[in-house]
Structure formats: C-alpha cells, structure tokens
MDAnalysis code that builds the backbone (N, CA, C; Angstrom):
import MDAnalysis as mda
import numpy as np

u = mda.Universe.empty(318, n_residues=106, atom_resindex=np.repeat(np.arange(106), 3), trajectory=True)
u.add_TopologyAttr("name", ["N", "CA", "C"] * 106)
u.add_TopologyAttr("resid", np.arange(1, 107))
u.add_TopologyAttr("resname", ["MET", "PRO", "GLU", "GLN", "LEU", "PRO", "ASP", "ASP", "GLY", "THR", "CYS", "ALA", "ALA", "PRO", "ASP", "CYS", "ASP", "GLU", "PRO", "THR", "PRO", "TRP", "ASP", "MET", "ALA", "ALA", "LEU", "ILE", "ILE", "ASP", "GLY", "ALA", "TRP", "TYR", "CYS", "SER", "PRO", "GLN", "CYS", "ALA", "GLY", "GLY", "HIS", "LEU", "ASN", "ARG", "HIS", "GLY", "ALA", "PRO", "ALA", "GLN", "VAL", "THR", "LEU", "HIS", "ASP", "PRO", "GLN", "PHE", "ASN", "ALA", "ASP", "ARG", "GLU", "GLU", "LEU", "PRO", "HIS", "VAL", "ALA", "ALA", "ASP", "ALA", "VAL", "ASN", "ILE", "SER", "ARG", "ARG", "VAL", "THR", "SER", "LEU", "ASP", "ASP", "ALA", "ASP", "ILE", "ALA", "ILE", "GLU", "GLN", "ALA", "THR", "ASP", "LEU", "TYR", "PRO", "GLY", "THR", "PHE", "ARG", "VAL", "GLU", "GLU"])
u.atoms.positions = np.array([
    [0.836, -1.107, 0.213],
    [-0.034, -0.023, -0.064],
    [1.421, 1.190, 0.245],
    [0.581, 2.077, -0.815],
    [1.901, 3.776, -0.508],
    [1.212, 4.499, 0.363],
    [2.495, 5.082, 0.915],
    [2.544, 6.082, 1.741],
    [0.942, 6.952, 1.346],
    [0.727, 7.650, 2.746],
    [0.041, 8.805, 2.632],
    [1.065, 10.202, 2.047],
    [0.044, 10.921, 1.880],
    [1.140, 12.234, 1.335],
    [0.826, 13.175, 2.529],
    [2.065, 13.915, 2.777],
    [1.847, 14.573, 3.349],
    [0.438, 15.580, 4.119],
    [0.804, 15.490, 5.613],
    [-1.038, 16.438, 5.731],
    [-0.401, 18.004, 5.377],
    [0.468, 18.118, 6.305],
    [1.203, 19.902, 6.470],
    [0.176, 20.923, 7.376],
    [-1.140, 20.140, 8.137],
    [-2.281, 20.979, 8.241],
    [-2.501, 21.226, 9.673],
    [-3.683, 20.797, 10.205],
    [-3.596, 20.749, 11.937],
    [-4.613, 19.229, 11.707],
    [-4.868, 18.659, 12.808],
    [-5.203, 17.591, 13.753],
    [-6.645, 17.677, 12.730],
    [-6.925, 16.968, 12.645],
    [-8.641, 16.723, 11.777],
    [-9.483, 16.671, 13.062],
    [-9.166, 16.315, 14.067],
    [-10.465, 16.263, 15.143],
    [-11.075, 17.858, 15.326],
    [-12.038, 17.697, 14.803],
    [-13.238, 19.305, 15.545],
    [-12.757, 19.954, 15.880],
    [-12.752, 19.418, 17.482],
    [-11.857, 20.735, 18.325],
    [-10.225, 21.046, 18.754],
    [-9.754, 20.405, 17.699],
    [-8.402, 20.173, 18.067],
    [-7.682, 21.598, 17.015],
    [-6.489, 21.952, 17.130],
    [-5.960, 22.763, 16.044],
    [-4.539, 22.733, 16.175],
    [-4.034, 21.338, 16.887],
    [-2.541, 20.867, 16.768],
    [-2.073, 20.675, 15.195],
    [-0.540, 21.157, 15.490],
    [-0.270, 21.121, 14.068],
    [0.064, 19.381, 13.761],
    [-0.178, 19.087, 12.232],
    [0.169, 17.788, 12.210],
    [0.960, 18.129, 10.568],
    [2.534, 18.326, 10.949],
    [3.365, 18.901, 9.798],
    [4.058, 17.125, 9.456],
    [4.198, 16.850, 8.503],
    [5.144, 15.812, 7.959],
    [6.301, 15.186, 8.875],
    [7.004, 16.812, 9.418],
    [8.017, 15.891, 10.083],
    [7.617, 15.533, 11.674],
    [6.199, 15.667, 12.224],
    [6.223, 15.252, 13.097],
    [5.602, 13.647, 13.546],
    [5.638, 13.227, 15.114],
    [4.550, 11.820, 14.507],
    [2.848, 12.580, 14.501],
    [2.207, 11.464, 14.044],
    [0.756, 11.453, 13.845],
    [0.147, 10.038, 14.044],
    [-1.180, 10.238, 14.066],
    [-1.801, 8.668, 13.505],
    [-2.582, 8.915, 12.356],
    [-2.744, 8.325, 11.863],
    [-3.557, 8.482, 9.577],
    [-4.419, 7.252, 9.978],
    [-5.975, 7.954, 9.698],
    [-6.856, 7.081, 9.829],
    [-7.515, 7.969, 8.770],
    [-7.979, 6.946, 7.703],
    [-9.361, 7.210, 6.477],
    [-8.485, 8.542, 5.731],
    [-6.893, 8.625, 5.708],
    [-6.342, 9.973, 5.396],
    [-6.335, 11.330, 5.995],
    [-6.640, 11.381, 7.098],
    [-7.182, 12.290, 7.957],
    [-5.876, 11.505, 9.124],
    [-4.844, 13.031, 9.318],
    [-3.857, 13.584, 10.413],
    [-4.320, 13.719, 11.870],
    [-4.065, 12.981, 12.499],
    [-4.890, 13.251, 13.884],
    [-3.157, 13.402, 14.785],
    [-3.334, 14.596, 15.662],
    [-1.940, 14.269, 16.703],
    [-1.643, 13.501, 17.511],
    [-2.572, 12.969, 18.002],
    [-2.759, 12.156, 18.890],
    [-3.797, 11.104, 19.297],
    [-3.640, 10.040, 20.178],
    [-4.594, 9.202, 20.314],
    [-5.552, 9.391, 20.785],
    [-5.973, 10.597, 21.150],
    [-7.495, 10.861, 21.609],
    [-8.444, 11.305, 20.614],
    [-7.051, 12.094, 19.948],
    [-8.093, 12.882, 18.561],
    [-8.379, 11.385, 17.645],
    [-7.101, 10.579, 17.068],
    [-7.641, 9.222, 16.919],
    [-8.612, 8.558, 16.919],
    [-8.928, 8.716, 18.400],
    [-9.869, 7.481, 18.650],
    [-11.564, 8.327, 18.229],
    [-11.310, 9.753, 18.685],
    [-12.384, 10.519, 18.328],
    [-12.899, 10.289, 16.960],
    [-11.849, 10.541, 15.967],
    [-12.413, 9.468, 14.571],
    [-13.693, 8.767, 14.689],
    [-12.886, 7.348, 15.090],
    [-13.896, 5.960, 15.434],
    [-15.094, 6.325, 15.839],
    [-15.352, 7.198, 16.601],
    [-16.710, 7.663, 17.097],
    [-17.658, 8.381, 16.337],
    [-16.972, 9.093, 15.167],
    [-17.979, 9.591, 14.499],
    [-17.622, 9.010, 12.882],
    [-16.675, 8.082, 12.885],
    [-16.648, 7.792, 11.752],
    [-17.046, 5.870, 11.556],
    [-17.141, 5.402, 12.256],
    [-17.078, 3.906, 12.280],
    [-15.376, 3.261, 12.265],
    [-15.152, 2.026, 11.643],
    [-14.299, 1.338, 11.680],
    [-13.415, 1.656, 10.280],
    [-11.558, 2.097, 10.639],
    [-11.410, 2.633, 8.720],
    [-10.757, 0.892, 8.492],
    [-10.183, 1.098, 7.610],
    [-9.601, -0.069, 6.186],
    [-7.995, -0.133, 7.377],
    [-7.535, 0.878, 7.933],
    [-6.271, 0.674, 8.352],
    [-5.899, 1.748, 9.601],
    [-5.442, 1.775, 10.230],
    [-4.574, 2.579, 11.108],
    [-3.134, 2.693, 10.972],
    [-2.706, 4.058, 10.418],
    [-1.164, 4.523, 10.768],
    [-0.641, 5.347, 11.780],
    [0.430, 4.750, 12.423],
    [1.417, 5.445, 12.906],
    [2.596, 6.307, 11.344],
    [2.476, 7.462, 11.430],
    [3.079, 8.475, 10.822],
    [4.687, 8.508, 11.712],
    [5.514, 7.941, 11.783],
    [6.939, 8.127, 12.622],
    [8.019, 8.616, 11.727],
    [8.245, 10.270, 11.305],
    [9.685, 10.378, 10.456],
    [10.634, 10.499, 10.832],
    [10.720, 10.235, 11.968],
    [12.078, 10.576, 13.188],
    [12.618, 9.117, 13.393],
    [11.663, 7.958, 13.149],
    [12.163, 6.689, 13.142],
    [12.862, 6.255, 14.587],
    [11.680, 6.522, 15.396],
    [11.805, 6.484, 17.270],
    [10.845, 4.907, 17.442],
    [10.140, 4.995, 16.428],
    [9.828, 3.316, 16.664],
    [10.217, 2.306, 16.264],
    [10.737, 1.067, 17.478],
    [11.544, 0.192, 16.666],
    [10.703, -0.602, 15.598],
    [11.296, -0.462, 14.310],
    [10.841, -1.634, 13.431],
    [11.524, -3.120, 12.740],
    [12.924, -3.103, 14.205],
    [13.481, -4.528, 13.986],
    [12.313, -5.442, 14.335],
    [11.281, -4.908, 15.327],
    [10.511, -5.977, 15.678],
    [9.258, -6.159, 14.916],
    [9.456, -5.374, 13.861],
    [7.440, -5.667, 12.898],
    [8.282, -6.170, 11.777],
    [7.430, -7.260, 11.766],
    [7.331, -8.147, 10.347],
    [6.976, -7.325, 9.427],
    [7.450, -7.499, 8.364],
    [7.280, -6.784, 6.747],
    [6.941, -5.120, 7.247],
    [7.918, -4.586, 7.964],
    [8.554, -2.848, 7.914],
    [9.519, -2.825, 7.735],
    [9.686, -2.059, 6.651],
    [10.996, -1.906, 6.152],
    [11.955, -0.902, 7.202],
    [12.904, -1.011, 7.343],
    [13.972, 0.084, 8.079],
    [13.409, 1.467, 8.219],
    [13.004, 1.663, 6.760],
    [13.019, 3.055, 6.272],
    [11.993, 3.461, 5.980],
    [10.743, 2.854, 6.620],
    [9.262, 3.055, 6.127],
    [8.715, 4.355, 7.128],
    [8.528, 5.483, 6.783],
    [8.314, 6.260, 7.839],
    [6.769, 6.106, 8.576],
    [5.877, 5.396, 7.431],
    [4.559, 5.147, 8.124],
    [4.484, 3.760, 8.318],
    [3.792, 3.446, 9.238],
    [3.495, 1.854, 9.907],
    [1.828, 1.899, 10.128],
    [1.793, 0.797, 9.129],
    [0.123, 0.783, 9.232],
    [-0.449, -0.811, 9.203],
    [-1.277, -0.705, 9.452],
    [-1.783, -2.014, 10.160],
    [-3.564, -1.979, 10.138],
    [-3.563, -2.870, 8.932],
    [-5.169, -3.659, 7.900],
    [-5.975, -3.666, 9.784],
    [-7.358, -2.990, 9.894],
    [-8.265, -3.507, 10.488],
    [-9.674, -4.046, 9.978],
    [-10.484, -4.613, 11.096],
    [-11.363, -5.684, 10.772],
    [-12.752, -4.901, 11.011],
    [-12.403, -4.441, 12.152],
    [-13.822, -3.853, 13.103],
    [-13.228, -2.767, 13.864],
    [-14.181, -1.864, 14.468],
    [-14.408, -0.856, 15.247],
    [-13.605, -0.822, 16.752],
    [-13.932, -2.345, 17.323],
    [-12.829, -3.243, 18.063],
    [-11.465, -3.147, 17.926],
    [-11.183, -3.396, 17.012],
    [-10.030, -3.884, 16.138],
    [-9.460, -2.495, 15.985],
    [-9.691, -1.645, 15.538],
    [-8.894, -0.141, 15.114],
    [-9.226, 0.845, 16.530],
    [-9.451, 0.521, 17.745],
    [-9.313, 0.463, 18.998],
    [-8.285, -0.135, 19.255],
    [-7.684, -1.162, 19.484],
    [-6.754, -1.993, 19.656],
    [-5.424, -1.616, 18.704],
    [-5.841, -0.992, 17.489],
    [-4.470, -0.960, 16.326],
    [-4.153, 0.542, 17.207],
    [-4.825, 1.579, 17.429],
    [-4.212, 2.579, 18.155],
    [-3.425, 2.435, 19.292],
    [-4.808, 1.807, 20.027],
    [-3.365, 1.526, 21.175],
    [-2.226, 0.365, 21.041],
    [-2.205, -0.620, 19.925],
    [-0.897, -0.648, 19.570],
    [0.180, 0.323, 19.293],
    [-0.540, 1.167, 18.462],
    [0.469, 2.450, 17.674],
    [1.267, 3.145, 18.795],
    [0.131, 3.510, 19.889],
    [0.739, 4.335, 21.266],
    [1.401, 3.678, 21.934],
    [1.610, 2.301, 22.111],
    [2.566, 1.856, 22.638],
    [3.881, 1.598, 22.143],
    [3.717, 1.509, 20.500],
    [4.933, 1.122, 19.614],
    [5.506, 2.530, 19.700],
    [4.965, 3.542, 20.092],
    [5.911, 4.880, 19.677],
    [6.511, 5.293, 20.817],
    [7.720, 5.240, 21.386],
    [8.138, 5.526, 22.789],
    [8.546, 6.976, 23.596],
    [7.477, 7.632, 22.630],
    [7.761, 8.790, 22.961],
    [6.550, 9.530, 23.388],
    [5.913, 10.565, 24.130],
    [4.460, 11.021, 23.900],
    [4.117, 11.939, 22.586],
    [2.914, 11.900, 21.963],
    [2.271, 12.880, 21.013],
    [2.010, 13.728, 21.595],
    [1.765, 15.154, 20.971],
    [1.777, 16.159, 21.491],
    [0.662, 16.467, 22.635],
    [-0.326, 15.723, 21.807],
    [-1.784, 16.375, 23.280],
    [-2.033, 14.997, 23.978],
    [-1.559, 14.977, 25.194],
    [-1.952, 13.818, 26.143],
    [-3.261, 14.167, 27.078],
    [-4.173, 13.720, 27.134],
    [-5.218, 13.898, 27.860],
    [-5.122, 12.919, 29.222],
])
C-alpha cells in the first residue's frame, strides 16, 4: 500500500487545532491526520471502523526491527483493521509502539 501524502495542516479532530506537519509523529486514519491517540479515537466515534490505522513516525522513534513486513526506512507503519474494536486496538498498539508522547495527551 502506498504511503499517504503529507498533510502539513492541523489535526482533523473538530475541536483540535494542533499542528500535524509531515516531520512530526501523527496517527493517520482514512487519510485524516491526528495529533494524538485521543483525537484519532474520536474519529472512530464519528466515522466507524477504517480499513487501516497508520502511525506516522518520520523521526524513526519506533523500533522497526520487531515488526515483520515493515522496512527499516518506512516512515508510515500501517496496520489493517477489521472492525471498530480492532481499530481501537490498533490505535492502542500504535501508541505503545511509539516510545515518546504525542503532542496532546489527555
């Protein structure tokens, strides 16, 4: 699957104006960029289950060696999902995979 194009805008959550530039970590769902797991989870509440959840990690902070089928130079780490519950799990797994904190943490 091709990598999503850069967003260079702000978080897609309706009440959030945090930046989501290409060079910062983000979660991508249905082509929309989210600054945090909380904002990404809100997407699921509004739109239902997506086809995949992507951790955008341009700083390569997440350890790719432990991930089968993820190239060492992959900026986006995507996981296909099959249901709304699976999408929630995918967001949690992406959060656990990312060793730092996202810009917005509730």
